[in-house]
C-alpha positions as a Markdown table, in Angstrom:
| # | Residue | x | y | z |
|---|---|---|---|---|
| 1 | Met | -95.5 | -12.8 | 2.9 |
| 2 | Gln | -93.0 | -14.1 | 5.5 |
| 3 | Lys | -95.6 | -16.6 | 6.6 |
| 4 | Leu | -95.8 | -17.9 | 3.1 |
| 5 | Phe | -92.1 | -18.5 | 2.9 |
| 6 | Thr | -92.0 | -20.2 | 6.3 |
| 7 | Met | -94.9 | -22.6 | 5.3 |
| 8 | Ala | -93.3 | -23.4 | 2.0 |
| 9 | Ala | -89.9 | -24.1 | 3.6 |
| 10 | Ala | -91.5 | -26.3 | 6.1 |
| 11 | Leu | -93.2 | -28.2 | 3.2 |
| 12 | Ala | -89.9 | -28.8 | 1.6 |
| 13 | Leu | -88.4 | -30.1 | 4.9 |
| 14 | Val | -91.4 | -32.4 | 5.5 |
| 15 | Ala | -91.0 | -33.8 | 2.0 |
| 16 | Thr | -87.4 | -34.6 | 2.8 |
| 17 | Ile | -88.3 | -36.3 | 6.0 |
| 18 | Ala | -91.2 | -38.2 | 4.5 |
| 19 | Cys | -89.2 | -39.7 | 1.6 |
| 20 | Gly | -86.0 | -40.3 | 3.5 |
| 21 | Lys | -84.1 | -40.9 | 0.3 |
| 22 | Ser | -81.1 | -39.1 | -1.2 |
| 23 | Glu | -83.0 | -38.1 | -4.3 |
| 24 | Ala | -85.8 | -36.7 | -2.2 |
| 25 | Glu | -83.2 | -34.7 | -0.2 |
| 26 | Lys | -81.7 | -33.3 | -3.4 |
| 27 | Gln | -85.2 | -32.4 | -4.6 |
| 28 | Ala | -86.0 | -30.6 | -1.3 |
| 29 | Glu | -82.6 | -28.7 | -1.5 |
| 30 | Arg | -83.5 | -27.5 | -5.0 |
| 31 | Ala | -86.9 | -26.4 | -3.8 |
| 32 | Ala | -85.3 | -24.5 | -0.9 |
| 33 | Ala | -82.9 | -22.8 | -3.3 |
| 34 | Glu | -85.8 | -21.7 | -5.5 |
| 35 | Leu | -87.7 | -20.6 | -2.4 |
| 36 | Glu | -84.8 | -18.4 | -1.4 |
| 37 | Lys | -84.9 | -16.7 | -4.8 |
| 38 | Ala | -88.6 | -16.1 | -4.4 |
| 39 | Ala | -88.0 | -14.5 | -1.0 |
| 40 | Glu | -85.3 | -12.2 | -2.3 |
| 41 | Ala | -87.5 | -11.2 | -5.3 |
| 42 | Ala | -90.5 | -10.4 | -3.0 |
| 43 | Thr | -88.2 | -8.3 | -0.7 |
| 44 | Arg | -87.0 | -6.3 | -3.7 |
| 45 | Ala | -90.6 | -5.8 | -4.9 |
| 46 | Gly | -91.7 | -4.6 | -1.4 |
| 47 | Glu | -88.8 | -2.2 | -1.1 |
| 48 | Ala | -89.6 | -0.7 | -4.5 |
| 49 | Ala | -93.3 | -0.4 | -3.8 |
| 50 | Ala | -92.4 | 1.7 | -0.7 |
| 51 | Lys | -90.7 | 4.3 | -2.8 |
| 52 | Ala | -92.4 | 6.9 | -5.0 |
| 53 | Gly | -92.2 | 7.6 | -8.7 |
| 54 | Glu | -92.5 | 5.8 | -12.0 |
| 55 | Thr | -89.1 | 4.2 | -11.8 |
| 56 | Ala | -90.0 | 2.7 | -8.4 |
| 57 | Gly | -93.2 | 1.3 | -9.9 |
| 58 | Gln | -91.3 | -0.4 | -12.7 |
| 59 | Glu | -88.9 | -1.9 | -10.1 |
| 60 | Ala | -91.9 | -3.2 | -8.1 |
| 61 | Ala | -93.4 | -4.8 | -11.2 |
| 62 | Lys | -90.0 | -6.4 | -12.1 |
| 63 | Gly | -89.7 | -7.7 | -8.5 |
| 64 | Met | -93.1 | -9.3 | -8.6 |
| 65 | Glu | -92.3 | -10.9 | -12.0 |
| 66 | Asp | -89.1 | -12.3 | -10.6 |
| 67 | Phe | -91.1 | -13.6 | -7.6 |
| 68 | Ala | -93.6 | -15.4 | -9.8 |
| 69 | Lys | -90.8 | -17.0 | -11.8 |
| 70 | Ala | -89.0 | -18.1 | -8.7 |
| 71 | Met | -92.2 | -19.6 | -7.2 |
| 72 | Ala | -92.7 | -21.5 | -10.5 |
| 73 | Gly | -89.1 | -22.8 | -10.1 |
| 74 | Phe | -89.9 | -23.8 | -6.5 |
| 75 | Ala | -93.0 | -25.7 | -7.7 |
| 76 | Gly | -91.0 | -27.5 | -10.3 |
| 77 | Ala | -88.4 | -28.6 | -7.8 |
| 78 | Met | -91.0 | -29.9 | -5.5 |
| 79 | Ala | -92.7 | -31.8 | -8.3 |
| 80 | Gly | -89.4 | -33.3 | -9.4 |
| 81 | Gly | -89.9 | -32.3 | -13.1 |
| 82 | Asp | -87.5 | -30.7 | -15.6 |
| 83 | Gly | -89.6 | -27.6 | -16.0 |
| 84 | Lys | -90.6 | -28.4 | -19.6 |
| 85 | Thr | -94.3 | -28.1 | -20.4 |
| 86 | Val | -96.5 | -29.2 | -23.3 |
| 87 | Asp | -99.9 | -28.1 | -24.6 |
| 88 | Pro | -102.7 | -29.9 | -22.8 |
| 89 | Val | -104.9 | -32.2 | -24.9 |
| 90 | Ser | -108.6 | -31.3 | -25.5 |
| 91 | Phe | -111.1 | -32.0 | -22.8 |
| 92 | Gln | -113.0 | -34.1 | -25.3 |
| 93 | Ala | -110.0 | -36.5 | -25.5 |
| 94 | Leu | -110.0 | -36.7 | -21.7 |
| 95 | Gln | -113.8 | -37.4 | -21.6 |
| 96 | Gln | -113.2 | -40.6 | -23.6 |
| 97 | Asn | -111.3 | -41.9 | -20.6 |
| 98 | Leu | -114.0 | -41.5 | -18.0 |
| 99 | Pro | -115.0 | -44.9 | -16.7 |
| 100 | Ser | -118.3 | -46.7 | -17.1 |
| 101 | Val | -119.2 | -48.2 | -13.7 |
| 102 | Ser | -121.8 | -51.0 | -13.4 |
| 103 | Gly | -124.5 | -50.1 | -10.9 |
| 104 | Trp | -123.8 | -46.4 | -11.0 |
| 105 | Glu | -125.7 | -43.8 | -13.0 |
| 106 | Met | -123.4 | -41.3 | -14.8 |
| 107 | Asp | -124.4 | -37.7 | -15.3 |
| 108 | Lys | -123.4 | -35.8 | -18.4 |
| 109 | Pro | -119.6 | -35.1 | -18.4 |
| 110 | Arg | -118.3 | -31.5 | -18.2 |
| 111 | Gly | -115.1 | -30.2 | -19.5 |
| 112 | Glu | -112.9 | -27.2 | -20.2 |
| 113 | Arg | -109.6 | -26.1 | -21.6 |
| 114 | Met | -107.7 | -23.0 | -20.6 |
| 115 | Thr | -104.5 | -21.5 | -22.2 |
| 116 | Ser | -103.6 | -18.8 | -19.6 |
| 117 | Pro | -102.1 | -18.1 | -17.1 |
| 118 | Val | -101.5 | -21.8 | -16.6 |
| 119 | Pro | -102.6 | -24.0 | -19.6 |
| 120 | Phe | -104.6 | -27.0 | -18.6 |
| 121 | Ser | -107.6 | -29.1 | -19.6 |
| 122 | Gln | -110.0 | -31.1 | -17.5 |
| 123 | Thr | -113.1 | -33.2 | -17.6 |
| 124 | Glu | -115.3 | -34.5 | -14.8 |
| 125 | Ala | -118.4 | -36.6 | -14.3 |
| 126 | Arg | -120.6 | -37.5 | -11.4 |
| 127 | Tyr | -122.0 | -40.9 | -10.6 |
| 128 | Ser | -124.8 | -41.8 | -8.3 |
| 129 | Asn | -126.0 | -45.0 | -6.6 |
| 130 | Gly | -128.8 | -44.4 | -4.1 |
| 131 | Asn | -127.5 | -41.9 | -1.6 |
| 132 | Ser | -123.9 | -42.5 | -2.6 |
| 133 | Arg | -122.1 | -40.1 | -4.9 |
| 134 | Ile | -118.8 | -40.4 | -6.8 |
| 135 | Glu | -117.0 | -37.8 | -8.9 |
| 136 | Val | -114.2 | -38.6 | -11.3 |
| 137 | Lys | -111.9 | -35.8 | -12.6 |
| 138 | Ile | -109.1 | -36.0 | -15.1 |
| 139 | Val | -106.8 | -33.0 | -15.5 |
| 140 | Asp | -104.0 | -32.6 | -18.1 |
| 141 | Ser | -101.4 | -30.4 | -16.4 |
| 142 | Gly | -99.2 | -30.3 | -19.4 |
| 143 | Phe | -96.4 | -31.0 | -16.9 |
| 144 | Ala | -97.0 | -27.5 | -15.4 |
| 145 | Pro | -95.2 | -27.7 | -12.0 |
| 146 | Leu | -97.6 | -25.3 | -10.4 |
| 147 | Leu | -100.4 | -27.9 | -10.8 |
| 148 | Thr | -98.4 | -31.0 | -9.9 |
| 149 | Ala | -96.2 | -29.7 | -7.0 |
| 150 | Pro | -99.0 | -29.6 | -4.4 |
| 151 | Trp | -99.2 | -33.4 | -4.8 |
| 152 | Ala | -95.5 | -34.0 | -4.4 |
| 153 | Met | -95.3 | -34.6 | -0.6 |
| 154 | Met | -98.5 | -36.7 | -0.5 |
| 155 | Leu | -97.2 | -39.0 | -3.3 |
| 156 | Ala | -93.9 | -39.6 | -1.4 |
| 157 | Thr | -93.4 | -43.3 | -0.8 |
| 158 | Gly | -94.2 | -44.2 | 2.8 |
| 159 | Tyr | -96.2 | -41.1 | 3.5 |
| 160 | Ser | -99.0 | -41.6 | 6.0 |
| 161 | Arg | -101.0 | -39.6 | 8.5 |
| 162 | Glu | -103.7 | -41.0 | 10.8 |
| 163 | Ser | -106.1 | -39.2 | 13.2 |
| 164 | Thr | -109.4 | -39.8 | 15.0 |
| 165 | Glu | -111.3 | -38.6 | 11.9 |
| 166 | Gly | -109.5 | -40.8 | 9.4 |
| 167 | Tyr | -106.3 | -41.1 | 7.5 |
| 168 | Glu | -104.1 | -40.2 | 4.5 |
| 169 | Lys | -101.5 | -42.5 | 3.0 |
| 170 | Ala | -99.4 | -43.0 | -0.2 |
| 171 | Val | -100.6 | -45.9 | -2.3 |
| 172 | Thr | -100.2 | -47.3 | -5.8 |
| 173 | Val | -103.2 | -47.5 | -8.1 |
| 174 | Gly | -102.8 | -49.3 | -11.4 |
| 175 | Gly | -99.1 | -49.0 | -11.2 |
| 176 | Gln | -99.3 | -45.2 | -10.7 |
| 177 | Pro | -98.3 | -43.3 | -7.6 |
| 178 | Ala | -101.3 | -42.1 | -5.6 |
| 179 | Phe | -102.5 | -41.0 | -2.2 |
| 180 | Glu | -105.7 | -42.1 | -0.5 |
| 181 | Lys | -107.8 | -40.1 | 2.0 |
| 182 | Trp | -110.6 | -41.3 | 4.2 |
| 183 | Asp | -113.0 | -39.5 | 6.5 |
| 184 | Ser | -114.4 | -42.2 | 8.8 |
| 185 | Glu | -117.0 | -39.9 | 10.3 |
| 186 | Gly | -118.5 | -38.5 | 7.1 |
| 187 | Lys | -117.9 | -41.7 | 5.1 |
| 188 | Asp | -116.1 | -39.6 | 2.5 |
| 189 | Gly | -112.9 | -40.5 | 0.7 |
| 190 | Glu | -110.7 | -39.8 | -2.3 |
| 191 | Leu | -108.0 | -41.2 | -4.5 |
| 192 | Asn | -105.5 | -38.8 | -6.2 |
| 193 | Ile | -103.5 | -40.5 | -8.9 |
| 194 | Leu | -100.6 | -39.0 | -10.9 |
| 195 | Val | -100.4 | -40.6 | -14.3 |
| 196 | Asn | -97.1 | -40.2 | -16.3 |
| 197 | Lys | -96.2 | -37.3 | -14.0 |
| 198 | Arg | -98.7 | -35.3 | -16.1 |
| 199 | Phe | -102.3 | -36.3 | -15.7 |
| 200 | Leu | -104.1 | -35.7 | -12.3 |
| 201 | Val | -106.8 | -38.2 | -11.8 |
| 202 | Thr | -109.1 | -37.8 | -8.8 |
| 203 | Val | -111.9 | -40.1 | -7.7 |
| 204 | Glu | -113.9 | -38.7 | -4.8 |
| 205 | Gly | -116.8 | -40.5 | -3.0 |
| 206 | Asp | -119.5 | -39.2 | -0.6 |
| 207 | Asp | -121.5 | -41.5 | 1.6 |
| 208 | Ile | -119.7 | -44.6 | 0.6 |
| 209 | Ala | -118.9 | -47.8 | 2.6 |
| 210 | Asp | -115.1 | -47.5 | 2.3 |
| 211 | Thr | -112.3 | -46.7 | -0.1 |
| 212 | Lys | -112.6 | -50.1 | -1.9 |
| 213 | Val | -115.4 | -48.4 | -3.8 |
| 214 | Leu | -113.0 | -45.8 | -5.1 |
| 215 | His | -110.4 | -48.4 | -6.0 |
| 216 | Glu | -113.1 | -50.3 | -8.0 |
| 217 | Val | -113.9 | -47.2 | -10.0 |
| 218 | Ala | -110.3 | -46.4 | -10.6 |
| 219 | Gly | -109.8 | -50.0 | -11.7 |
| 220 | Lys | -112.2 | -49.3 | -14.6 |
| 221 | Met | -109.8 | -46.7 | -16.0 |
| 222 | Asp | -107.0 | -47.4 | -18.5 |
| 223 | Phe | -104.1 | -45.4 | -17.1 |
| 224 | Gly | -101.8 | -46.7 | -19.9 |
| 225 | Lys | -104.1 | -45.1 | -22.5 |
| 226 | Ile | -104.3 | -41.9 | -20.5 |
| 227 | Ala | -100.5 | -41.7 | -20.2 |
| 228 | Thr | -100.1 | -41.8 | -24.0 |
| 229 | Leu | -102.5 | -38.9 | -24.8 |
| 230 | Lys | -101.0 | -36.1 | -26.8 |
């Protein structure tokens, strides 16, 4: 458990460094405060679990409940949202926004919608062109911070990481914040685009020439229309 807290705290720190802006610093501070609450809740749960008896069991359950709430608060702080969520749209509505790409054969789209424990809906479709494959996925997070928070650091303006295998960097796609990844050895890449702080759009490619292919596919999508889905 301690390792989890250390890693999450480090993530908040890295987000602060990567952004380098006062608002990002405030966001990281809020995340750190929520993380501290989570650590305290988990400690109480652990101490209660070490005891015996029905009362101790109730205390342990309460401690884990507080821990879950605190972690949700941490996720919200990292994502920069106000914590308010909405019901996700139907996956059928999302399917209508999958792109049609000339030269690529599109398989039958798949979709699902879930109401608990974290409500969300999603649709995805695979495209093929010879040996190359592309998968497009659209997820309606309903503004749930637990779904959007993992993208927070990667979307930070100016973020980049390069290695012998490839790179990751923050970019803008269709006016929306995004991050791009490329594996030069495997010729695999992906674009992750956050639309209206709610919809998570992912375009992944296997055995492709470069990330221009992904940008071309993303360019076929109407992010303005996706942003207004309700």
